[in-house]
C-alpha positions, 0 to 999 in steps of 0.5 A: 516480458515484463508487464507494462507498468501503470500508475493506478488513477494517475490522472485522478491523483494529478488532477487533485494535486493541480487543483490544490497547488500551482505548477510554479509552486516549490511543492514537496511531495511524499510518495510513501509507497514508491513501487515502480515510481510511476506516480512520482514521475507524474508529480515531478513532471507536472510540477517542475519546481517540486521535490519528491520524498521517495519512500519504500520498505522494499529496497529493491523497489526503491532501487527500481523507482530511483532508476526510473526517476534518474532524469529527476535525481536532483529532486528525488530524496529516497528513503528506505522505510515503511510509510508508517515509520515516517515522521518529522524526526526521520525526515530531519535525519535525511536533511528535510527540514520542511513538512510535505504538502502533498502525500500519496499512499498506493496500498496496492502490490506491484506487478514486479512483486507478483511476477518477478521477486521470486517471493511467492506472491503469485499463485501461478509460480513454484516459488518459495512461499515467503511474501515478506516486503522487507528483510526485517519482516516477521514469519514467512507465509510458509511459516504461517502455514506450517506453524500457526494453530488452527484458530489463528489460520481461520482468523487470517483467512476469514478476516483478511481474505474473506474466504467462505471456504476457510474452515475446509482449507484450514482443515486440509492445511493442518492435515497436509503440513503434518507429512509434507510442510508447504514450501512454494506458492504452487503448493498452496495454490494447487491445494486450494484448487482442489478444495474449492469446487470449480462451480465456486470459483470466482469469475475471472480469478484464481480460486486461491486469490483470497487466501494469498491476499490474506497470508500477504496481509498477515505476513506484512502486517499491512492493516496495522501499518495503514492505521498507524501510517495514515495517523502519523502522516496526517499529523506530518502534513503541512497546513493547506496540504492534501493526502491521497490514499488508494486502497484495494480491498475493503479492509484497507478502504475501511480503515482509510474511510474511518480515519478520514471521516474522524479527522474531518469531524474533529482535527482540522481537516476537510474531506474532499471525497465523501465517496471514493473516486473510482478508476474510470471505464477506460482505465480498468479496460486498459489496466484491469488490476485497477478495477478494485481501486478506490481513492480517498482524499483529505485536506489539512486546514489547521494544526491537529488536536490529536497528538502522537508523541512526535516532534512536529516541524517549527513552522506547525509549532508557530501556528 
């Protein structure tokens, strides 16, 4: 059975958009990480005159989100793309001649990817160790493990996974791949379970969790996309608009926190969350996957000072 889909911090996100937009306004939302379409469903249902630009780098996820939003299809504009590539030119190519007022990025991995994609995201399955979120991705997770040199693997596991057992894990991987290259997720998960003594396993989590996270970040270049995407989307956001970002681990959150802080200081933005909004106890009980979520919010108050060489919408040029 497929797990129930939850829209992480949906109530908080909806409340913030309600505080900034009228229900009767024709709000244009941009959901940069469509996932299962849960957040967009909330927007379309709450704001009956709104439209949603629905984006995802994974064509399978975009198709699933569109199916979920079928009742709103005349108000949904699907675009298969990574959120870091969204700009005015791309939107114009899809017949969108105005800037979005509300932007959301949910940087978490979907339950579909974990349990049903067959791409090796879950350490519980004997699936091919791929982890690519789109077909135009770089090396697979198996190629990273089997081909990357020692120093690069150490960097990935230490930096992206913050794994204290990185050195021992890398040494074992290098020895193992000489005779038996890695091919499935369970290959790697079983190996790590044997390397890390049970008394050091994180409570309630599989000992391979950090390594799988680090590999996924490397394979999909997630941190680079967060930095590029937040910058370009803040430039794109309409004056008076609001951008919300949910992150799930410290490296992502640090990038979002620093960018939001810098924009609020220099570029005509107002920081609406000095500290991140955390999920309620009720939400984490109902959906344990939300426990590490952090929501940060920024509102655009005037044209930005910093330019990125991308064409802006006419209304912003007139400002």
